[in-house]
N, C-alpha and C positions, 0 to 999 in steps of 0.2 A: 399936105399931099398924101399922107398915109390914109387919112379918112376918105379922101377921094378914091383911092385905089380899093379900099375896103368896101366902099359902097358899090363900086362897079363890079367887084368880085361877087358880091351878094346878088346883084341884079343878073349877072351872067349865070350864076348857079340857079336862080329862080327860072330863068329862060330855059336852061337845060332840063330842069326838073319838069317844067310844064310840057316841054316837048316829049319827054319820056312818058309822062302820064297820058298825054294825048294819043300816043301810039298803043297804049294798053287796050286789049280787047278780051272779051270772054267768049268762049265757044258757045254756039247756039245749041240749046238742048234739042236732041232729036229723039223722037219716040216716047217722050215722057212729058207730062204736064209738070211745070215747076211748082214746088210747094208754095202755098199761099198763106193767108192769115192763120188758119187753124193749125196747120203744121208748124208755123212759126211759134204759135202759142205753146204747142206741145214741146217743141225743141227748146224754147226758153225755159219752160217749167222743169225740164230734165237736164238743165245745164250742168248741175253739180255732178250728176251721174255720168254725163258725157265727158266732162273734164277728167274724172277719175279713169274712165275707160280709155281716154286718149293717151294716158301715161303707159298703158299696158298693151295697147293694140292700135289698129288703124281706124280710129273713131274720130269723126269731126264733130265739133260742137255747133257748127253753123252749116246749114244746107247750101250746097252749090250744085246746080244753078237754082236760084229761087226767084220768086215773083217780084222782087224789088222792095219798094216802100211798104207794101201791104204785109209782106213777110217780116220785114224789119219791125213794124209796129206790133205784130203778134209776138215776135221774139222778145221785144222789150217788155211787153206786158207780162208774158210768161216768166221772164227772168225776174221781174219785180215781185211777182207772186211767190216764186220759189225762194228768192233771196231776202224777202221781207223789205222791199224797197219803198214801202209806203211811209215810213217814218212814224208809224203809230206808236212805237215803243219809246220814242224820244219825248221827254217832258220838258 
């Protein structure tokens, strides 16, 4: 009986979480073009400096609003270049 109740609680929690996520929206950018691949590359490359700046001021390490998947790809590539994510140093 306890397993039955535990499973139903988790299902109820997942339904509530899905409903909350489904209601989430982002404001539409007005008057500006959202950053794309190249700005994502720059932001990813400067991630360390942005992180340090975020401790002392109002600096974000990720642009909002952005162009979506294209920005994410540039950000990922830039962060890998900056943080050495190629694994070349591993033998």
